[in-house]
C-alpha positions as a Python dict, from the first residue, in 0.01 Angstrom:
ca = {
    (1, 'M'): (0, 0, 0),
    (2, 'A'): (279, 39, -244),
    (3, 'E'): (298, -206, -531),
    (4, 'Q'): (643, -324, -431),
    (5, 'T'): (514, -429, -87),
    (6, 'I'): (269, -679, -241),
    (7, 'V'): (373, -1033, -163),
    (8, 'Q'): (410, -1185, -506),
    (9, 'R'): (461, -1548, -410),
    (10, 'F'): (531, -1791, -126),
    (11, 'D'): (567, -2172, -118),
    (12, 'I'): (471, -2429, 147),
    (13, 'S'): (566, -2790, 154),
    (14, 'A'): (497, -3068, 397),
    (15, 'P'): (618, -3436, 407),
    (16, 'G'): (437, -3762, 370),
    (17, 'K'): (469, -4023, 630),
    (18, 'V'): (527, -4392, 688),
    (19, 'I'): (361, -4566, 978),
    (20, 'L'): (611, -4833, 1064),
    (21, 'H'): (388, -4992, 1332),
    (22, 'G'): (56, -4918, 1496),
    (23, 'E'): (-184, -4886, 1209),
    (24, 'H'): (-551, -4917, 1321),
    (25, 'S'): (-463, -5006, 1685),
    (26, 'V'): (-370, -4638, 1724),
    (27, 'V'): (-737, -4552, 1678),
    (28, 'Y'): (-808, -4738, 2012),
    (29, 'G'): (-546, -4568, 2227),
    (30, 'H'): (-246, -4793, 2156),
    (31, 'P'): (89, -4636, 2045),
    (32, 'A'): (211, -4604, 1688),
    (33, 'I'): (547, -4523, 1539),
    (34, 'A'): (550, -4293, 1233),
    (35, 'G'): (813, -4091, 1048),
    (36, 'S'): (854, -3840, 770),
    (37, 'I'): (961, -3949, 428),
    (38, 'G'): (1113, -3782, 117),
    (39, 'L'): (779, -3734, -76),
    (40, 'R'): (603, -3408, -15),
    (41, 'T'): (308, -3203, -102),
    (42, 'Y'): (333, -2842, -219),
    (43, 'L'): (127, -2523, -202),
    (44, 'T'): (218, -2223, -405),
    (45, 'Y'): (57, -1877, -343),
    (46, 'T'): (89, -1642, -642),
    (47, 'A'): (-33, -1277, -673),
    (48, 'L'): (-219, -1223, -996),
    (49, 'A'): (-163, -923, -1210),
    (50, 'S'): (-438, -706, -1337),
    (51, 'S'): (-632, -838, -1623),
    (52, 'S'): (-955, -763, -1820),
    (53, 'S'): (-1160, -989, -1594),
    (54, 'P'): (-1256, -897, -1240),
    (55, 'P'): (-1004, -998, -960),
    (56, 'Q'): (-1024, -1375, -881),
    (57, 'V'): (-931, -1628, -625),
    (58, 'I'): (-823, -1930, -820),
    (59, 'V'): (-768, -2276, -656),
    (60, 'E'): (-587, -2528, -862),
    (61, 'F'): (-549, -2899, -769),
    (62, 'R'): (-290, -3022, -1003),
    (63, 'S'): (-296, -3385, -886),
    (64, 'I'): (-661, -3438, -975),
    (65, 'P'): (-653, -3225, -1199),
    (66, 'F'): (-920, -2961, -1130),
    (67, 'T'): (-939, -2576, -1105),
    (68, 'A'): (-1212, -2358, -948),
    (69, 'S'): (-1229, -1983, -930),
    (70, 'L'): (-1414, -1737, -703),
    (71, 'P'): (-1458, -1377, -793),
    (72, 'L'): (-1285, -1175, -524),
    (73, 'D'): (-1610, -1002, -439),
    (74, 'L'): (-1772, -1338, -379),
    (75, 'F'): (-1469, -1472, -183),
    (76, 'D'): (-1504, -1151, 38),
    (77, 'A'): (-1882, -1235, 81),
    (78, 'F'): (-1775, -1599, 163),
    (79, 'L'): (-1569, -1463, 451),
    (80, 'R'): (-1820, -1207, 572),
    (81, 'E'): (-2137, -1430, 553),
    (82, 'L'): (-1999, -1771, 673),
    (83, 'D'): (-1807, -1846, 994),
    (84, 'C'): (-1641, -2191, 970),
    (85, 'N'): (-1448, -2112, 1297),
    (86, 'E'): (-1724, -2048, 1551),
    (87, 'T'): (-2039, -2163, 1380),
    (88, 'L'): (-1975, -2450, 1132),
    (89, 'Q'): (-1761, -2728, 1284),
    (90, 'P'): (-1576, -2989, 1072),
    (91, 'D'): (-1812, -3280, 1145),
    (92, 'A'): (-2115, -3076, 1060),
    (93, 'F'): (-1950, -2958, 742),
    (94, 'L'): (-1857, -3316, 648),
    (95, 'E'): (-2222, -3410, 684),
    (96, 'Q'): (-2309, -3130, 435),
    (97, 'L'): (-2044, -3258, 189),
    (98, 'R'): (-2176, -3605, 205),
    (99, 'S'): (-2544, -3512, 178),
    (100, 'P'): (-2696, -3517, -169),
    (101, 'G'): (-2759, -3176, -318),
    (102, 'D'): (-2569, -2865, -436),
    (103, 'F'): (-2202, -2805, -341),
    (104, 'P'): (-2223, -2628, 4),
    (105, 'F'): (-2029, -2311, -124),
    (106, 'A'): (-2173, -2325, -480),
    (107, 'R'): (-2298, -1974, -472),
    (108, 'F'): (-1954, -1829, -429),
    (109, 'V'): (-1799, -2030, -708),
    (110, 'S'): (-1785, -1911, -1070),
    (111, 'D'): (-1962, -2161, -1292),
    (112, 'P'): (-1953, -2463, -1053),
    (113, 'A'): (-1835, -2780, -1235),
    (114, 'P'): (-2102, -3052, -1249),
    (115, 'S'): (-1870, -3286, -1055),
    (116, 'L'): (-1912, -3065, -744),
    (117, 'A'): (-2268, -3189, -724),
    (118, 'D'): (-2145, -3558, -701),
    (119, 'V'): (-2101, -3644, -326),
    (120, 'T'): (-1839, -3903, -421),
    (121, 'S'): (-1615, -3689, -638),
    (122, 'K'): (-1260, -3581, -549),
    (123, 'E'): (-1347, -3238, -683),
    (124, 'R'): (-1628, -3188, -425),
    (125, 'M'): (-1422, -3317, -134),
    (126, 'S'): (-1099, -3129, -232),
    (127, 'L'): (-1264, -2792, -297),
    (128, 'G'): (-1500, -2820, -1),
    (129, 'S'): (-1221, -2895, 247),
    (130, 'T'): (-1003, -2628, 97),
    (131, 'L'): (-1256, -2341, 118),
    (132, 'Y'): (-1367, -2463, 466),
    (133, 'I'): (-1018, -2460, 607),
    (134, 'I'): (-932, -2129, 445),
    (135, 'N'): (-1240, -1972, 601),
    (136, 'R'): (-1175, -2140, 938),
    (137, 'V'): (-812, -2014, 953),
    (138, 'L'): (-876, -1662, 841),
    (139, 'R'): (-1171, -1632, 1073),
    (140, 'S'): (-964, -1772, 1359),
    (141, 'E'): (-698, -1522, 1286),
    (142, 'G'): (-936, -1232, 1291),
    (143, 'V'): (-983, -1184, 914),
    (144, 'Q'): (-1351, -1144, 820),
    (145, 'S'): (-1315, -953, 495),
    (146, 'I'): (-1064, -888, 222),
    (147, 'D'): (-837, -576, 217),
    (148, 'R'): (-771, -552, -146),
    (149, 'C'): (-474, -321, -114),
    (150, 'C'): (-276, -615, 26),
    (151, 'L'): (-331, -832, -281),
    (152, 'G'): (-224, -835, -640),
    (153, 'A'): (-454, -629, -870),
    (154, 'G'): (-595, -953, -1020),
    (155, 'G'): (-639, -1136, -692),
    (156, 'F'): (-438, -1450, -607),
    (157, 'Q'): (-401, -1814, -687),
    (158, 'L'): (-341, -2115, -471),
    (159, 'S'): (-190, -2418, -650),
    (160, 'L'): (-157, -2757, -470),
    (161, 'H'): (11, -3074, -590),
    (162, 'S'): (155, -3390, -428),
    (163, 'E'): (436, -3624, -509),
    (164, 'M'): (226, -3897, -340),
    (165, 'S'): (-60, -4099, -494),
    (166, 'I'): (-402, -4013, -340),
    (167, 'G'): (-523, -4283, -109),
    (168, 'A'): (-184, -4471, -100),
    (169, 'G'): (-140, -4468, 280),
    (170, 'L'): (147, -4218, 281),
    (171, 'G'): (-44, -3940, 449),
    (172, 'S'): (-109, -3739, 131),
    (173, 'S'): (-431, -3596, 269),
    (174, 'A'): (-260, -3480, 590),
    (175, 'S'): (29, -3340, 402),
    (176, 'Y'): (-226, -3147, 187),
    (177, 'G'): (-414, -3045, 505),
    (178, 'V'): (-89, -2906, 661),
    (179, 'C'): (10, -2726, 342),
    (180, 'L'): (-343, -2579, 332),
    (181, 'A'): (-358, -2476, 693),
    (182, 'A'): (-10, -2314, 674),
    (183, 'G'): (-94, -2149, 346),
    (184, 'A'): (-414, -2005, 485),
    (185, 'Y'): (-235, -1885, 796),
    (186, 'H'): (26, -1694, 582),
    (187, 'L'): (-252, -1561, 367),
    (188, 'S'): (-397, -1412, 686),
    (189, 'R'): (-57, -1251, 746),
    (190, 'I'): (-74, -1099, 401),
    (191, 'L'): (-422, -964, 458),
    (192, 'K'): (-312, -813, 792),
    (193, 'A'): (10, -673, 626),
    (194, 'Q'): (219, -882, 864),
    (195, 'F'): (372, -1140, 624),
    (196, 'N'): (740, -1225, 657),
    (197, 'R'): (972, -1517, 563),
    (198, 'D'): (1172, -1508, 877),
    (199, 'P'): (1219, -1848, 1059),
    (200, 'S'): (997, -1705, 1352),
    (201, 'A'): (706, -1718, 1105),
    (202, 'M'): (697, -2092, 1169),
    (203, 'N'): (751, -2084, 1542),
    (204, 'P'): (617, -2357, 1780),
    (205, 'D'): (299, -2165, 1854),
    (206, 'V'): (217, -2133, 1480),
    (207, 'L'): (295, -2499, 1427),
    (208, 'K'): (51, -2598, 1705),
    (209, 'K'): (-220, -2396, 1518),
    (210, 'I'): (-124, -2561, 1188),
    (211, 'Y'): (-157, -2896, 1358),
    (212, 'R'): (-507, -2828, 1489),
    (213, 'W'): (-633, -2680, 1166),
    (214, 'S'): (-498, -2965, 964),
    (215, 'F'): (-663, -3216, 1200),
    (216, 'D'): (-994, -3041, 1116),
    (217, 'S'): (-904, -3111, 753),
    (218, 'E'): (-844, -3480, 834),
    (219, 'I'): (-1186, -3493, 1007),
    (220, 'I'): (-1336, -3392, 677),
    (221, 'M'): (-1134, -3640, 483),
    (222, 'H'): (-1144, -3941, 712),
    (223, 'V'): (-1414, -3884, 979),
    (224, 'K'): (-1210, -4032, 1270),
    (225, 'P'): (-843, -3953, 1214),
    (226, 'S'): (-584, -4059, 1475),
    (227, 'G'): (-385, -3732, 1425),
    (228, 'I'): (-55, -3912, 1356),
    (229, 'D'): (-48, -3817, 980),
    (230, 'N'): (-85, -3443, 1031),
    (231, 'E'): (159, -3452, 1334),
    (232, 'I'): (436, -3596, 1108),
    (233, 'A'): (343, -3352, 815),
    (234, 'T'): (373, -3063, 1060),
    (235, 'N'): (682, -3154, 1260),
    (236, 'G'): (867, -3435, 1077),
    (237, 'G'): (1098, -3674, 1256),
    (238, 'L'): (1024, -4020, 1400),
    (239, 'V'): (778, -4034, 1685),
    (240, 'R'): (562, -4247, 1918),
    (241, 'F'): (218, -4118, 1904),
    (242, 'R'): (-106, -4187, 2093),
    (243, 'R'): (-454, -4071, 1989),
    (244, 'G'): (-584, -3793, 2209),
    (245, 'T'): (-248, -3710, 2363),
    (246, 'G'): (-37, -3680, 2050),
    (247, 'V'): (336, -3731, 2048),
    (248, 'D'): (460, -3880, 2376),
    (249, 'K'): (813, -3966, 2267),
    (250, 'L'): (1063, -3850, 2011),
    (251, 'I'): (1252, -4151, 1900),
    (252, 'K'): (1630, -4122, 1914),
    (253, 'L'): (1753, -4332, 1611),
    (254, 'R'): (2084, -4494, 1669),
    (255, 'R'): (2111, -4594, 1304),
    (256, 'P'): (1906, -4499, 978),
    (257, 'V'): (1575, -4675, 905),
    (258, 'R'): (1579, -4739, 532),
    (259, 'V'): (1282, -4877, 350),
    (260, 'L'): (1156, -4943, -6),
    (261, 'I'): (812, -4803, -43),
    (262, 'V'): (597, -5001, -288),
    (263, 'D'): (283, -4843, -427),
    (264, 'T'): (12, -5093, -528),
    (265, 'G'): (-169, -4829, -734),
    (266, 'V'): (-492, -4930, -566),
    (267, 'S'): (-672, -4636, -406),
    (268, 'R'): (-892, -4708, -87),
    (269, 'S'): (-1093, -4516, 174),
    (270, 'T'): (-928, -4493, 514),
    (271, 'A'): (-1267, -4422, 662),
    (272, 'Q'): (-1416, -4740, 532),
    (273, 'L'): (-1129, -4956, 650),
    (274, 'V'): (-1133, -4798, 988),
    (275, 'A'): (-1503, -4873, 1004),
    (276, 'A'): (-1452, -5234, 894),
    (277, 'V'): (-1205, -5290, 1174),
    (278, 'A'): (-1439, -5130, 1423),
    (279, 'K'): (-1714, -5368, 1310),
    (280, 'R'): (-1488, -5668, 1352),
    (281, 'L'): (-1391, -5554, 1703),
    (282, 'E'): (-1759, -5515, 1782),
    (283, 'L'): (-1837, -5867, 1662),
    (284, 'F'): (-1531, -6034, 1818),
    (285, 'P'): (-1408, -5822, 2107),
    (286, 'R'): (-1228, -6106, 2298),
    (287, 'T'): (-1032, -6195, 1986),
    (288, 'V'): (-979, -5860, 1810),
    (289, 'G'): (-912, -5658, 2121),
    (290, 'P'): (-593, -5855, 2212),
    (291, 'I'): (-477, -5835, 1845),
    (292, 'L'): (-490, -5460, 1862),
    (293, 'E'): (-322, -5461, 2203),
    (294, 'S'): (-41, -5682, 2060),
    (295, 'M'): (16, -5430, 1781),
    (296, 'G'): (92, -5178, 2062),
    (297, 'G'): (349, -5433, 2201),
    (298, 'V'): (517, -5444, 1872),
    (299, 'V'): (564, -5063, 1879),
    (300, 'D'): (736, -5086, 2217),
    (301, 'E'): (958, -5369, 2112),
    (302, 'A'): (1053, -5180, 1790),
    (303, 'I'): (1134, -4854, 1984),
    (304, 'A'): (1364, -5040, 2205),
    (305, 'L'): (1557, -5169, 1904),
    (306, 'F'): (1562, -4834, 1729),
    (307, 'E'): (1730, -4673, 2037),
    (308, 'S'): (1954, -4965, 2129),
    (309, 'E'): (2327, -4922, 2156),
    (310, 'D'): (2384, -5277, 2283),
    (311, 'H'): (2332, -5473, 1956),
    (312, 'E'): (2516, -5509, 1631),
    (313, 'P'): (2331, -5352, 1334),
    (314, 'D'): (2274, -5701, 1169),
    (315, 'T'): (2114, -5822, 1490),
    (316, 'V'): (1894, -5518, 1507),
    (317, 'Y'): (1787, -5560, 1150),
    (318, 'D'): (1700, -5917, 1195),
    (319, 'R'): (1488, -5847, 1505),
    (320, 'L'): (1317, -5546, 1339),
    (321, 'S'): (1247, -5769, 1033),
    (322, 'T'): (1075, -6022, 1261),
    (323, 'L'): (853, -5750, 1411),
    (324, 'V'): (763, -5627, 1070),
    (325, 'N'): (648, -5975, 979),
    (326, 'I'): (455, -6025, 1311),
    (327, 'N'): (273, -5697, 1269),
    (328, 'N'): (192, -5758, 909),
    (329, 'N'): (28, -6082, 1005),
    (330, 'L'): (-164, -5906, 1287),
    (331, 'L'): (-293, -5658, 1026),
    (332, 'R'): (-394, -5930, 791),
    (333, 'S'): (-605, -6093, 1061),
    (334, 'V'): (-818, -5774, 1111),
    (335, 'G'): (-904, -5782, 733),
    (336, 'V'): (-715, -5490, 590),
    (337, 'S'): (-495, -5660, 342),
    (338, 'H'): (-556, -5674, -36),
    (339, 'P'): (-452, -5906, -318),
    (340, 'A'): (-208, -5651, -456),
    (341, 'L'): (-56, -5619, -114),
    (342, 'E'): (-28, -5994, -86),
    (343, 'A'): (160, -6004, -410),
    (344, 'I'): (407, -5763, -269),
    (345, 'F'): (450, -5953, 47),
    (346, 'A'): (519, -6286, -148),
    (347, 'I'): (774, -6118, -377),
    (348, 'A'): (964, -5967, -78),
    (349, 'E'): (947, -6296, 110),
    (350, 'R'): (1095, -6484, -183),
    (351, 'G'): (1378, -6237, -190),
    (352, 'G'): (1445, -6278, 181),
    (353, 'F'): (1310, -5941, 289),
    (354, 'A'): (1045, -5851, 546),
    (355, 'S'): (748, -5636, 440),
    (356, 'K'): (418, -5502, 565),
    (357, 'L'): (138, -5268, 459),
    (358, 'T'): (151, -4915, 589),
    (359, 'G'): (-143, -4690, 652),
    (360, 'A'): (-505, -4820, 633),
    (361, 'G'): (-434, -5107, 399),
    (362, 'G'): (-689, -5229, 146),
    (363, 'G'): (-438, -5127, -127),
    (364, 'G'): (-221, -4820, -87),
    (365, 'C'): (139, -4891, -7),
    (366, 'A'): (367, -5148, 166),
    (367, 'F'): (725, -5110, 265),
    (368, 'V'): (1014, -5346, 256),
    (369, 'L'): (1270, -5309, 545),
    (370, 'L'): (1622, -5273, 403),
    (371, 'P'): (1965, -5364, 558),
    (372, 'D'): (2282, -5156, 550),
    (373, 'G'): (2448, -5164, 218),
    (374, 'F'): (2127, -5290, 39),
    (375, 'R'): (2231, -5126, -285),
    (376, 'E'): (2513, -5371, -324),
    (377, 'L'): (2299, -5671, -271),
    (378, 'D'): (2200, -5880, -578),
    (379, 'S'): (1891, -5978, -388),
    (380, 'F'): (1783, -5615, -362),
    (381, 'Q'): (1835, -5544, -733),
    (382, 'R'): (1628, -5863, -811),
    (383, 'L'): (1358, -5745, -567),
    (384, 'V'): (1328, -5415, -740),
    (385, 'G'): (1317, -5575, -1085),
    (386, 'V'): (1047, -5818, -994),
    (387, 'L'): (836, -5569, -828),
    (388, 'T'): (872, -5327, -1124),
    (389, 'E'): (791, -5616, -1367),
    (390, 'A'): (480, -5687, -1165),
    (391, 'G'): (361, -5328, -1222),
    (392, 'F'): (446, -5173, -884),
    (393, 'R'): (609, -4841, -844),
    (394, 'T'): (901, -4834, -582),
    (395, 'M'): (1089, -4564, -401),
    (396, 'E'): (1379, -4584, -170),
    (397, 'T'): (1370, -4347, 139),
    (398, 'T'): (1501, -4301, 485),
    (399, 'V'): (1223, -4261, 748),
    (400, 'G'): (1220, -4001, 1014),
    (401, 'T'): (1502, -3775, 912),
    (402, 'G'): (1321, -3511, 688),
    (403, 'A'): (1182, -3166, 779),
    (404, 'G'): (819, -3102, 865),
    (405, 'V'): (617, -2811, 711),
    (406, 'T'): (842, -2540, 557),
    (407, 'L'): (785, -2189, 424),
    (408, 'S'): (989, -2037, 141),
}
């Protein structure tokens, strides 16, 4: 292949999300509402020029930060010898990652960092899921070895970074998984000499594949994901979602949904919080069961307001604010709040705003629902000032209007 035909670079990005209503209850078959936000995760593929060292596959995680490399010969062996599509399924690989011992793919990695042997490390989880999904996607697309003439003389680099805090409840892991799945898919196109940047390269059939592969990544990250995060990261928009069936309604917004996202800076484990709610449901089914069902009711009430043409904006905002407060108290009752979140709720309430946690809880982020013309309100300026003074990072965004995964 002529040098000028080598793909030198491509970029993938995918949005984070806010769950407006339905956290935790979505795991049990009830609906949830989620929408894309303005914060995104990025993957950059770069062909590497020839150098004195053997060709490499370099994987860079800028948000950790951490970098690993695999000699291209060993990456080729990784594809030939392991089949993460037919043979090794995500739950089985997760068990390997969480079992004490060497990093599962250590023999293919140059000078494995000591942190890769730590079952609790972000390095082990990030590199493990990345290599697993790359193998799974390439194998699924019929790529079982490397055609070097399709690559740069020095191999290639994948660099990932996110504008979202890890473990903040904004879907950073799903956004990462979607970027990774899309990046691996387009790597397969490079290796089959079929890469192109035409809009048809991200057609509905490809997006369905990206969604499925990113769900596999979410299994590795969260054990029992609902699928809502990677749905939003793949397709964007504002949707009603059910576990097992996916999106069952595209919500037609009659007016923008504006929120102030507030990051506690407290990282937490979604898997542990989901397990804690499951335990509470097991112990108190007649109490917790109806609470989860009520959360589903909030979803239906909110959708009716989002799509309503019959009410004045102020009336809709007041009613949506009431639903935000109701759902937040339901979430508190199943034990997923945190002192940092409670501080945010108190500040918002003193300022006359409704707020709730978003995502798994236990830290992460909350959002404050904002009215039309909020920037002109003294109460909003005071709210941001008090939150900032208390050490919280804030970001204004509109929910449900951004693009899903993109290729450039």
